[in-house]
Jmol script that loads the backbone (N, CA, C; Angstrom):
load data "model"
ATOM      1  N   MET A   1      12.571   5.111 -27.873  1.00  0.00           N
ATOM      2  CA  MET A   1      12.136   6.480 -28.101  1.00  0.00           C
ATOM      3  C   MET A   1      11.695   6.616 -29.550  1.00  0.00           C
ATOM      4  N   THR A   2      10.569   7.264 -29.766  1.00  0.00           N
ATOM      5  CA  THR A   2      10.094   7.496 -31.121  1.00  0.00           C
ATOM      6  C   THR A   2      10.829   8.680 -31.734  1.00  0.00           C
ATOM      7  N   SER A   3      10.722   8.833 -33.041  1.00  0.00           N
ATOM      8  CA  SER A   3      11.393   9.959 -33.685  1.00  0.00           C
ATOM      9  C   SER A   3      10.834  11.292 -33.214  1.00  0.00           C
ATOM     10  N   ALA A   4       9.584  11.314 -32.763  1.00  0.00           N
ATOM     11  CA  ALA A   4       8.992  12.563 -32.278  1.00  0.00           C
ATOM     12  C   ALA A   4       9.704  13.076 -31.036  1.00  0.00           C
ATOM     13  N   GLY A   5      10.437  12.224 -30.335  1.00  0.00           N
ATOM     14  CA  GLY A   5      11.138  12.661 -29.145  1.00  0.00           C
ATOM     15  C   GLY A   5      12.562  13.110 -29.397  1.00  0.00           C
ATOM     16  N   LEU A   6      13.065  12.987 -30.612  1.00  0.00           N
ATOM     17  CA  LEU A   6      14.449  13.299 -30.905  1.00  0.00           C
ATOM     18  C   LEU A   6      14.731  14.788 -31.032  1.00  0.00           C
ATOM     19  N   ALA A   7      13.724  15.585 -31.297  1.00  0.00           N
ATOM     20  CA  ALA A   7      13.949  17.012 -31.537  1.00  0.00           C
ATOM     21  C   ALA A   7      14.331  17.764 -30.273  1.00  0.00           C
ATOM     22  N   GLY A   8      14.070  17.230 -29.107  1.00  0.00           N
ATOM     23  CA  GLY A   8      14.421  17.917 -27.871  1.00  0.00           C
ATOM     24  C   GLY A   8      13.456  19.040 -27.548  1.00  0.00           C
ATOM     25  N   GLU A   9      13.851  19.847 -26.575  1.00  0.00           N
ATOM     26  CA  GLU A   9      13.008  20.945 -26.102  1.00  0.00           C
ATOM     27  C   GLU A   9      13.280  22.211 -26.896  1.00  0.00           C
ATOM     28  N   ALA A  10      12.339  23.130 -26.837  1.00  0.00           N
ATOM     29  CA  ALA A  10      12.459  24.397 -27.563  1.00  0.00           C
ATOM     30  C   ALA A  10      13.222  25.408 -26.716  1.00  0.00           C
ATOM     31  N   ASP A  11      14.139  26.136 -27.355  1.00  0.00           N
ATOM     32  CA  ASP A  11      14.950  27.142 -26.668  1.00  0.00           C
ATOM     33  C   ASP A  11      14.644  28.543 -27.191  1.00  0.00           C
ATOM     34  N   VAL A  12      14.600  29.500 -26.270  1.00  0.00           N
ATOM     35  CA  VAL A  12      14.558  30.913 -26.627  1.00  0.00           C
ATOM     36  C   VAL A  12      16.015  31.344 -26.770  1.00  0.00           C
ATOM     37  N   VAL A  13      16.400  31.872 -27.930  1.00  0.00           N
ATOM     38  CA  VAL A  13      17.808  32.227 -28.153  1.00  0.00           C
ATOM     39  C   VAL A  13      18.050  33.730 -28.246  1.00  0.00           C
ATOM     40  N   ASP A  14      16.983  34.522 -28.456  1.00  0.00           N
ATOM     41  CA  ASP A  14      17.150  35.976 -28.499  1.00  0.00           C
ATOM     42  C   ASP A  14      15.790  36.635 -28.301  1.00  0.00           C
ATOM     43  N   VAL A  15      15.806  37.803 -27.665  1.00  0.00           N
ATOM     44  CA  VAL A  15      14.590  38.594 -27.478  1.00  0.00           C
ATOM     45  C   VAL A  15      14.944  40.054 -27.697  1.00  0.00           C
ATOM     46  N   ARG A  16      14.174  40.718 -28.536  1.00  0.00           N
ATOM     47  CA  ARG A  16      14.330  42.157 -28.757  1.00  0.00           C
ATOM     48  C   ARG A  16      13.034  42.828 -28.342  1.00  0.00           C
ATOM     49  N   VAL A  17      13.172  43.906 -27.575  1.00  0.00           N
ATOM     50  CA  VAL A  17      12.018  44.618 -27.039  1.00  0.00           C
ATOM     51  C   VAL A  17      12.005  46.024 -27.604  1.00  0.00           C
ATOM     52  N   THR A  18      10.851  46.453 -28.086  1.00  0.00           N
ATOM     53  CA  THR A  18      10.675  47.799 -28.618  1.00  0.00           C
ATOM     54  C   THR A  18       9.535  48.470 -27.866  1.00  0.00           C
ATOM     55  N   ALA A  19       9.816  49.641 -27.288  1.00  0.00           N
ATOM     56  CA  ALA A  19       8.773  50.408 -26.603  1.00  0.00           C
ATOM     57  C   ALA A  19       7.846  51.014 -27.643  1.00  0.00           C
ATOM     58  N   LEU A  20       6.545  50.846 -27.459  1.00  0.00           N
ATOM     59  CA  LEU A  20       5.546  51.412 -28.359  1.00  0.00           C
ATOM     60  C   LEU A  20       4.912  52.666 -27.776  1.00  0.00           C
ATOM     61  N   GLY A  21       5.158  52.909 -26.502  1.00  0.00           N
ATOM     62  CA  GLY A  21       4.561  54.046 -25.816  1.00  0.00           C
ATOM     63  C   GLY A  21       3.396  53.625 -24.950  1.00  0.00           C
ATOM     64  N   ASP A  22       3.088  54.450 -23.967  1.00  0.00           N
ATOM     65  CA  ASP A  22       1.938  54.217 -23.091  1.00  0.00           C
ATOM     66  C   ASP A  22       2.011  52.877 -22.349  1.00  0.00           C
ATOM     67  N   GLY A  23       3.230  52.426 -22.021  1.00  0.00           N
ATOM     68  CA  GLY A  23       3.396  51.177 -21.275  1.00  0.00           C
ATOM     69  C   GLY A  23       3.258  49.917 -22.103  1.00  0.00           C
ATOM     70  N   GLU A  24       3.221  50.067 -23.434  1.00  0.00           N
ATOM     71  CA  GLU A  24       3.094  48.907 -24.308  1.00  0.00           C
ATOM     72  C   GLU A  24       4.396  48.660 -25.075  1.00  0.00           C
ATOM     73  N   TYR A  25       4.653  47.373 -25.351  1.00  0.00           N
ATOM     74  CA  TYR A  25       5.902  46.954 -25.960  1.00  0.00           C
ATOM     75  C   TYR A  25       5.644  45.898 -27.021  1.00  0.00           C
ATOM     76  N   ARG A  26       6.616  45.794 -27.938  1.00  0.00           N
ATOM     77  CA  ARG A  26       6.641  44.728 -28.946  1.00  0.00           C
ATOM     78  C   ARG A  26       7.801  43.809 -28.575  1.00  0.00           C
ATOM     79  N   PHE A  27       7.564  42.504 -28.625  1.00  0.00           N
ATOM     80  CA  PHE A  27       8.582  41.503 -28.337  1.00  0.00           C
ATOM     81  C   PHE A  27       8.831  40.679 -29.592  1.00  0.00           C
ATOM     82  N   ASP A  28      10.081  40.693 -30.079  1.00  0.00           N
ATOM     83  CA  ASP A  28      10.514  39.869 -31.206  1.00  0.00           C
ATOM     84  C   ASP A  28      11.368  38.751 -30.605  1.00  0.00           C
ATOM     85  N   VAL A  29      10.852  37.541 -30.668  1.00  0.00           N
ATOM     86  CA  VAL A  29      11.463  36.402 -29.982  1.00  0.00           C
ATOM     87  C   VAL A  29      11.984  35.402 -31.008  1.00  0.00           C
ATOM     88  N   THR A  30      13.260  35.047 -30.857  1.00  0.00           N
ATOM     89  CA  THR A  30      13.883  34.053 -31.733  1.00  0.00           C
ATOM     90  C   THR A  30      13.964  32.731 -30.988  1.00  0.00           C
ATOM     91  N   LEU A  31      13.484  31.680 -31.658  1.00  0.00           N
ATOM     92  CA  LEU A  31      13.412  30.337 -31.077  1.00  0.00           C
ATOM     93  C   LEU A  31      14.236  29.368 -31.908  1.00  0.00           C
ATOM     94  N   ARG A  32      14.742  28.327 -31.225  1.00  0.00           N
ATOM     95  CA  ARG A  32      15.454  27.251 -31.923  1.00  0.00           C
ATOM     96  C   ARG A  32      14.896  25.916 -31.431  1.00  0.00           C
ATOM     97  N   HIS A  33      14.576  25.065 -32.398  1.00  0.00           N
ATOM     98  CA  HIS A  33      14.058  23.733 -32.091  1.00  0.00           C
ATOM     99  C   HIS A  33      14.185  22.894 -33.346  1.00  0.00           C
ATOM    100  N   SER A  34      14.483  21.657 -33.193  1.00  0.00           N
ATOM    101  CA  SER A  34      14.601  20.769 -34.364  1.00  0.00           C
ATOM    102  C   SER A  34      13.219  20.259 -34.756  1.00  0.00           C
ATOM    103  N   ASP A  35      12.369  21.187 -35.208  1.00  0.00           N
ATOM    104  CA  ASP A  35      11.011  20.803 -35.609  1.00  0.00           C
ATOM    105  C   ASP A  35      11.081  19.636 -36.590  1.00  0.00           C
ATOM    106  N   GLU A  36      10.223  18.645 -36.364  1.00  0.00           N
ATOM    107  CA  GLU A  36      10.196  17.448 -37.199  1.00  0.00           C
ATOM    108  C   GLU A  36       8.933  17.349 -38.037  1.00  0.00           C
ATOM    109  N   GLY A  37       8.097  18.351 -37.988  1.00  0.00           N
ATOM    110  CA  GLY A  37       6.812  18.306 -38.683  1.00  0.00           C
ATOM    111  C   GLY A  37       5.690  18.428 -37.672  1.00  0.00           C
ATOM    112  N   TRP A  38       4.487  18.073 -38.098  1.00  0.00           N
ATOM    113  CA  TRP A  38       3.301  18.265 -37.263  1.00  0.00           C
ATOM    114  C   TRP A  38       3.342  17.463 -35.965  1.00  0.00           C
ATOM    115  N   GLY A  39       4.107  16.401 -35.897  1.00  0.00           N
ATOM    116  CA  GLY A  39       4.170  15.583 -34.683  1.00  0.00           C
ATOM    117  C   GLY A  39       5.023  16.171 -33.577  1.00  0.00           C
ATOM    118  N   HIS A  40       5.918  17.109 -33.911  1.00  0.00           N
ATOM    119  CA  HIS A  40       6.823  17.673 -32.895  1.00  0.00           C
ATOM    120  C   HIS A  40       7.349  19.011 -33.396  1.00  0.00           C
ATOM    121  N   TYR A  41       6.804  20.092 -32.835  1.00  0.00           N
ATOM    122  CA  TYR A  41       7.242  21.428 -33.236  1.00  0.00           C
ATOM    123  C   TYR A  41       6.985  22.426 -32.109  1.00  0.00           C
ATOM    124  N   VAL A  42       7.616  23.591 -32.200  1.00  0.00           N
ATOM    125  CA  VAL A  42       7.372  24.670 -31.245  1.00  0.00           C
ATOM    126  C   VAL A  42       5.968  25.197 -31.524  1.00  0.00           C
ATOM    127  N   ASP A  43       5.098  25.155 -30.502  1.00  0.00           N
ATOM    128  CA  ASP A  43       3.718  25.566 -30.730  1.00  0.00           C
ATOM    129  C   ASP A  43       3.324  26.871 -30.026  1.00  0.00           C
ATOM    130  N   LYS A  44       4.237  27.425 -29.199  1.00  0.00           N
ATOM    131  CA  LYS A  44       3.950  28.738 -28.606  1.00  0.00           C
ATOM    132  C   LYS A  44       5.162  29.235 -27.833  1.00  0.00           C
ATOM    133  N   TRP A  45       5.122  30.524 -27.517  1.00  0.00           N
ATOM    134  CA  TRP A  45       6.049  31.072 -26.532  1.00  0.00           C
ATOM    135  C   TRP A  45       5.260  32.004 -25.627  1.00  0.00           C
ATOM    136  N   ASP A  46       5.724  32.093 -24.375  1.00  0.00           N
ATOM    137  CA  ASP A  46       5.045  32.863 -23.338  1.00  0.00           C
ATOM    138  C   ASP A  46       5.939  33.974 -22.822  1.00  0.00           C
ATOM    139  N   LEU A  47       5.292  35.043 -22.404  1.00  0.00           N
ATOM    140  CA  LEU A  47       5.938  36.176 -21.757  1.00  0.00           C
ATOM    141  C   LEU A  47       5.389  36.232 -20.337  1.00  0.00           C
ATOM    142  N   LEU A  48       6.302  36.203 -19.333  1.00  0.00           N
ATOM    143  CA  LEU A  48       5.887  36.127 -17.939  1.00  0.00           C
ATOM    144  C   LEU A  48       6.595  37.143 -17.064  1.00  0.00           C
ATOM    145  N   THR A  49       5.963  37.472 -15.943  1.00  0.00           N
ATOM    146  CA  THR A  49       6.635  38.260 -14.916  1.00  0.00           C
ATOM    147  C   THR A  49       7.691  37.364 -14.264  1.00  0.00           C
ATOM    148  N   PRO A  50       8.640  37.931 -13.518  1.00  0.00           N
ATOM    149  CA  PRO A  50       9.644  37.101 -12.854  1.00  0.00           C
ATOM    150  C   PRO A  50       9.043  36.031 -11.929  1.00  0.00           C
ATOM    151  N   ASP A  51       7.862  36.321 -11.356  1.00  0.00           N
ATOM    152  CA  ASP A  51       7.233  35.338 -10.465  1.00  0.00           C
ATOM    153  C   ASP A  51       6.243  34.418 -11.180  1.00  0.00           C
ATOM    154  N   GLY A  52       6.181  34.481 -12.515  1.00  0.00           N
ATOM    155  CA  GLY A  52       5.413  33.510 -13.282  1.00  0.00           C
ATOM    156  C   GLY A  52       4.037  33.926 -13.757  1.00  0.00           C
ATOM    157  N   LYS A  53       3.608  35.161 -13.550  1.00  0.00           N
ATOM    158  CA  LYS A  53       2.306  35.606 -14.040  1.00  0.00           C
ATOM    159  C   LYS A  53       2.377  35.812 -15.554  1.00  0.00           C
ATOM    160  N   LEU A  54       1.434  35.225 -16.264  1.00  0.00           N
ATOM    161  CA  LEU A  54       1.413  35.284 -17.724  1.00  0.00           C
ATOM    162  C   LEU A  54       1.011  36.678 -18.206  1.00  0.00           C
ATOM    163  N   LEU A  55       1.845  37.275 -19.053  1.00  0.00           N
ATOM    164  CA  LEU A  55       1.574  38.587 -19.640  1.00  0.00           C
ATOM    165  C   LEU A  55       1.089  38.472 -21.085  1.00  0.00           C
ATOM    166  N   GLY A  56       1.476  37.399 -21.758  1.00  0.00           N
ATOM    167  CA  GLY A  56       1.070  37.214 -23.146  1.00  0.00           C
ATOM    168  C   GLY A  56       1.593  35.907 -23.699  1.00  0.00           C
ATOM    169  N   THR A  57       0.931  35.410 -24.752  1.00  0.00           N
ATOM    170  CA  THR A  57       1.328  34.178 -25.437  1.00  0.00           C
ATOM    171  C   THR A  57       1.256  34.401 -26.935  1.00  0.00           C
ATOM    172  N   ARG A  58       2.270  33.935 -27.634  1.00  0.00           N
ATOM    173  CA  ARG A  58       2.243  33.918 -29.096  1.00  0.00           C
ATOM    174  C   ARG A  58       2.098  32.464 -29.515  1.00  0.00           C
ATOM    175  N   THR A  59       0.928  32.112 -30.066  1.00  0.00           N
ATOM    176  CA  THR A  59       0.683  30.759 -30.537  1.00  0.00           C
ATOM    177  C   THR A  59       1.285  30.602 -31.926  1.00  0.00           C
ATOM    178  N   LEU A  60       1.922  29.467 -32.159  1.00  0.00           N
ATOM    179  CA  LEU A  60       2.516  29.141 -33.460  1.00  0.00           C
ATOM    180  C   LEU A  60       1.718  27.974 -34.036  1.00  0.00           C
ATOM    181  N   TYR A  61       1.140  28.171 -35.204  1.00  0.00           N
ATOM    182  CA  TYR A  61       0.156  27.234 -35.735  1.00  0.00           C
ATOM    183  C   TYR A  61       0.704  26.186 -36.693  1.00  0.00           C
ATOM    184  N   HIS A  62       2.030  26.201 -36.930  1.00  0.00           N
ATOM    185  CA  HIS A  62       2.595  25.219 -37.851  1.00  0.00           C
ATOM    186  C   HIS A  62       4.076  25.029 -37.544  1.00  0.00           C
ATOM    187  N   PRO A  63       4.652  23.895 -37.975  1.00  0.00           N
ATOM    188  CA  PRO A  63       6.080  23.653 -37.768  1.00  0.00           C
ATOM    189  C   PRO A  63       6.944  24.570 -38.639  1.00  0.00           C
ATOM    190  N   HIS A  64       8.184  24.762 -38.187  1.00  0.00           N
ATOM    191  CA  HIS A  64       9.173  25.574 -38.919  1.00  0.00           C
ATOM    192  C   HIS A  64      10.393  24.699 -39.215  1.00  0.00           C
ATOM    193  N   VAL A  65      10.162  23.611 -39.934  1.00  0.00           N
ATOM    194  CA  VAL A  65      11.194  22.614 -40.204  1.00  0.00           C
ATOM    195  C   VAL A  65      12.377  23.223 -40.945  1.00  0.00           C
ATOM    196  N   ASP A  66      12.115  24.030 -41.959  1.00  0.00           N
ATOM    197  CA  ASP A  66      13.177  24.578 -42.807  1.00  0.00           C
ATOM    198  C   ASP A  66      13.535  26.016 -42.462  1.00  0.00           C
ATOM    199  N   GLU A  67      13.110  26.490 -41.309  1.00  0.00           N
ATOM    200  CA  GLU A  67      13.374  27.868 -40.891  1.00  0.00           C
ATOM    201  C   GLU A  67      13.846  27.854 -39.435  1.00  0.00           C
ATOM    202  N   GLN A  68      15.108  27.628 -39.214  1.00  0.00           N
ATOM    203  CA  GLN A  68      15.665  27.538 -37.858  1.00  0.00           C
ATOM    204  C   GLN A  68      16.969  28.301 -37.764  1.00  0.00           C
ATOM    205  N   PRO A  69      17.186  29.084 -36.749  1.00  0.00           N
ATOM    206  CA  PRO A  69      16.156  29.529 -35.809  1.00  0.00           C
ATOM    207  C   PRO A  69      15.186  30.465 -36.519  1.00  0.00           C
ATOM    208  N   PHE A  70      14.056  30.776 -35.871  1.00  0.00           N
ATOM    209  CA  PHE A  70      13.068  31.665 -36.470  1.00  0.00           C
ATOM    210  C   PHE A  70      12.570  32.664 -35.431  1.00  0.00           C
ATOM    211  N   THR A  71      12.071  33.801 -35.918  1.00  0.00           N
ATOM    212  CA  THR A  71      11.632  34.888 -35.054  1.00  0.00           C
ATOM    213  C   THR A  71      10.168  35.191 -35.311  1.00  0.00           C
ATOM    214  N   ARG A  72       9.412  35.335 -34.230  1.00  0.00           N
ATOM    215  CA  ARG A  72       8.016  35.756 -34.312  1.00  0.00           C
ATOM    216  C   ARG A  72       7.772  36.819 -33.257  1.00  0.00           C
ATOM    217  N   SER A  73       6.793  37.690 -33.516  1.00  0.00           N
ATOM    218  CA  SER A  73       6.560  38.862 -32.673  1.00  0.00           C
ATOM    219  C   SER A  73       5.212  38.805 -31.973  1.00  0.00           C
ATOM    220  N   LEU A  74       5.127  39.584 -30.904  1.00  0.00           N
ATOM    221  CA  LEU A  74       3.879  39.773 -30.176  1.00  0.00           C
ATOM    222  C   LEU A  74       3.796  41.231 -29.768  1.00  0.00           C
ATOM    223  N   ALA A  75       2.688  41.887 -30.141  1.00  0.00           N
ATOM    224  CA  ALA A  75       2.472  43.285 -29.781  1.00  0.00           C
ATOM    225  C   ALA A  75       0.991  43.608 -29.946  1.00  0.00           C
ATOM    226  N   PRO A  76       0.490  44.559 -29.228  1.00  0.00           N
ATOM    227  CA  PRO A  76       1.142  45.238 -28.109  1.00  0.00           C
ATOM    228  C   PRO A  76       0.985  44.422 -26.828  1.00  0.00           C
ATOM    229  N   VAL A  77       2.001  44.483 -25.992  1.00  0.00           N
ATOM    230  CA  VAL A  77       1.961  43.841 -24.677  1.00  0.00           C
ATOM    231  C   VAL A  77       2.102  44.939 -23.636  1.00  0.00           C
ATOM    232  N   ARG A  78       1.138  45.030 -22.754  1.00  0.00           N
ATOM    233  CA  ARG A  78       1.195  46.026 -21.677  1.00  0.00           C
ATOM    234  C   ARG A  78       2.040  45.464 -20.535  1.00  0.00           C
ATOM    235  N   ILE A  79       3.068  46.211 -20.159  1.00  0.00           N
ATOM    236  CA  ILE A  79       3.929  45.838 -19.049  1.00  0.00           C
ATOM    237  C   ILE A  79       3.560  46.731 -17.862  1.00  0.00           C
ATOM    238  N   PRO A  80       3.144  46.125 -16.753  1.00  0.00           N
ATOM    239  CA  PRO A  80       2.718  46.922 -15.599  1.00  0.00           C
ATOM    240  C   PRO A  80       3.825  47.852 -15.094  1.00  0.00           C
ATOM    241  N   GLU A  81       3.426  49.034 -14.659  1.00  0.00           N
ATOM    242  CA  GLU A  81       4.357  50.006 -14.078  1.00  0.00           C
ATOM    243  C   GLU A  81       5.097  49.345 -12.919  1.00  0.00           C
ATOM    244  N   GLY A  82       6.385  49.596 -12.821  1.00  0.00           N
ATOM    245  CA  GLY A  82       7.191  49.026 -11.741  1.00  0.00           C
ATOM    246  C   GLY A  82       7.809  47.680 -12.070  1.00  0.00           C
ATOM    247  N   LEU A  83       7.345  47.023 -13.126  1.00  0.00           N
ATOM    248  CA  LEU A  83       7.923  45.746 -13.546  1.00  0.00           C
ATOM    249  C   LEU A  83       9.109  46.056 -14.455  1.00  0.00           C
ATOM    250  N   ASN A  84      10.309  45.640 -14.062  1.00  0.00           N
ATOM    251  CA  ASN A  84      11.482  45.999 -14.856  1.00  0.00           C
ATOM    252  C   ASN A  84      12.177  44.808 -15.519  1.00  0.00           C
ATOM    253  N   SER A  85      11.567  43.620 -15.463  1.00  0.00           N
ATOM    254  CA  SER A  85      12.088  42.490 -16.223  1.00  0.00           C
ATOM    255  C   SER A  85      10.965  41.491 -16.482  1.00  0.00           C
ATOM    256  N   VAL A  86      11.145  40.700 -17.536  1.00  0.00           N
ATOM    257  CA  VAL A  86      10.201  39.644 -17.888  1.00  0.00           C
ATOM    258  C   VAL A  86      10.988  38.400 -18.285  1.00  0.00           C
ATOM    259  N   ARG A  87      10.312  37.258 -18.274  1.00  0.00           N
ATOM    260  CA  ARG A  87      10.886  35.992 -18.727  1.00  0.00           C
ATOM    261  C   ARG A  87      10.181  35.571 -20.005  1.00  0.00           C
ATOM    262  N   VAL A  88      10.939  34.981 -20.921  1.00  0.00           N
ATOM    263  CA  VAL A  88      10.365  34.443 -22.151  1.00  0.00           C
ATOM    264  C   VAL A  88      10.718  32.957 -22.201  1.00  0.00           C
ATOM    265  N   ARG A  89       9.692  32.133 -22.392  1.00  0.00           N
ATOM    266  CA  ARG A  89       9.894  30.680 -22.449  1.00  0.00           C
ATOM    267  C   ARG A  89       9.156  30.113 -23.652  1.00  0.00           C
ATOM    268  N   ALA A  90       9.674  29.018 -24.180  1.00  0.00           N
ATOM    269  CA  ALA A  90       9.063  28.352 -25.332  1.00  0.00           C
ATOM    270  C   ALA A  90       8.421  27.039 -24.902  1.00  0.00           C
ATOM    271  N   HIS A  91       7.528  26.545 -25.738  1.00  0.00           N
ATOM    272  CA  HIS A  91       6.780  25.313 -25.478  1.00  0.00           C
ATOM    273  C   HIS A  91       6.757  24.519 -26.770  1.00  0.00           C
ATOM    274  N   ASP A  92       6.989  23.202 -26.686  1.00  0.00           N
ATOM    275  CA  ASP A  92       6.838  22.389 -27.892  1.00  0.00           C
ATOM    276  C   ASP A  92       5.760  21.333 -27.681  1.00  0.00           C
ATOM    277  N   SER A  93       5.288  20.796 -28.782  1.00  0.00           N
ATOM    278  CA  SER A  93       4.122  19.917 -28.767  1.00  0.00           C
ATOM    279  C   SER A  93       4.375  18.547 -28.137  1.00  0.00           C
ATOM    280  N   VAL A  94       5.608  18.169 -27.897  1.00  0.00           N
ATOM    281  CA  VAL A  94       5.912  16.877 -27.268  1.00  0.00           C
ATOM    282  C   VAL A  94       6.371  17.050 -25.817  1.00  0.00           C
ATOM    283  N   HIS A  95       7.366  17.905 -25.586  1.00  0.00           N
ATOM    284  CA  HIS A  95       7.954  18.043 -24.256  1.00  0.00           C
ATOM    285  C   HIS A  95       7.277  19.099 -23.392  1.00  0.00           C
ATOM    286  N   GLY A  96       6.495  19.973 -24.009  1.00  0.00           N
ATOM    287  CA  GLY A  96       5.928  21.085 -23.255  1.00  0.00           C
ATOM    288  C   GLY A  96       7.015  22.105 -22.973  1.00  0.00           C
ATOM    289  N   LEU A  97       7.088  22.540 -21.724  1.00  0.00           N
ATOM    290  CA  LEU A  97       8.096  23.519 -21.308  1.00  0.00           C
ATOM    291  C   LEU A  97       9.392  22.815 -20.942  1.00  0.00           C
ATOM    292  N   GLY A  98      10.490  23.572 -20.877  1.00  0.00           N
ATOM    293  CA  GLY A  98      11.709  22.954 -20.389  1.00  0.00           C
ATOM    294  C   GLY A  98      12.990  23.386 -21.059  1.00  0.00           C
ATOM    295  N   GLY A  99      12.915  24.054 -22.182  1.00  0.00           N
ATOM    296  CA  GLY A  99      14.128  24.509 -22.853  1.00  0.00           C
ATOM    297  C   GLY A  99      14.682  25.773 -22.204  1.00  0.00           C
ATOM    298  N   GLU A 100      15.648  26.389 -22.882  1.00  0.00           N
ATOM    299  CA  GLU A 100      16.282  27.614 -22.369  1.00  0.00           C
ATOM    300  C   GLU A 100      15.313  28.796 -22.399  1.00  0.00           C
ATOM    301  N   GLU A 101      15.260  29.511 -21.294  1.00  0.00           N
ATOM    302  CA  GLU A 101      14.485  30.751 -21.181  1.00  0.00           C
ATOM    303  C   GLU A 101      15.440  31.936 -21.225  1.00  0.00           C
ATOM    304  N   ILE A 102      14.886  33.118 -21.491  1.00  0.00           N
ATOM    305  CA  ILE A 102      15.677  34.349 -21.432  1.00  0.00           C
ATOM    306  C   ILE A 102      14.943  35.339 -20.544  1.00  0.00           C
ATOM    307  N   LYS A 103      15.711  35.987 -19.667  1.00  0.00           N
ATOM    308  CA  LYS A 103      15.205  37.093 -18.863  1.00  0.00           C
ATOM    309  C   LYS A 103      15.582  38.375 -19.575  1.00  0.00           C
ATOM    310  N   VAL A 104      14.617  39.307 -19.694  1.00  0.00           N
ATOM    311  CA  VAL A 104      14.819  40.551 -20.423  1.00  0.00           C
ATOM    312  C   VAL A 104      14.548  41.721 -19.497  1.00  0.00           C
ATOM    313  N   VAL A 105      15.447  42.688 -19.495  1.00  0.00           N
ATOM    314  CA  VAL A 105      15.251  43.911 -18.726  1.00  0.00           C
ATOM    315  C   VAL A 105      14.414  44.865 -19.572  1.00  0.00           C
ATOM    316  N   ILE A 106      13.399  45.451 -18.946  1.00  0.00           N
ATOM    317  CA  ILE A 106      12.538  46.424 -19.617  1.00  0.00           C
ATOM    318  C   ILE A 106      13.053  47.815 -19.323  1.00  0.00           C
ATOM    319  N   HIS A 107      13.405  48.554 -20.370  1.00  0.00           N
ATOM    320  CA  HIS A 107      13.884  49.924 -20.228  1.00  0.00           C
ATOM    321  C   HIS A 107      12.716  50.875 -20.480  1.00  0.00           C
ATOM    322  N   ARG A 108      12.456  51.708 -19.510  1.00  0.00           N
ATOM    323  CA  ARG A 108      11.313  52.646 -19.636  1.00  0.00           C
ATOM    324  C   ARG A 108      11.807  54.024 -19.956  1.00  0.00           C
TER     325      ARG A 108
END
end "model"
wireframe off; spacefill off
backbone 0.3
color backbone group
């Protein structure tokens, strides 16, 4: 195994949701991953419906080697009427998907 494989998969460790009004929300997502530099780092997180429909993606353009865990936001995200929960998952540049996800209840 190369050193690029030692960091493991990216985990979502916390999600905070803020209602912005008019069916739109802000998502503050905290991620944990042993970023090793440009060869292996968390490169995005996704917001999905419970059945897997993509609602939004926050792309991360650089490693966070010295900032773990770290939080990044995405807004505004429109949540369809009647949808009362979402899933948040992380992706890293080596393993792709596979770490811990969090399900979040949407309070309207």
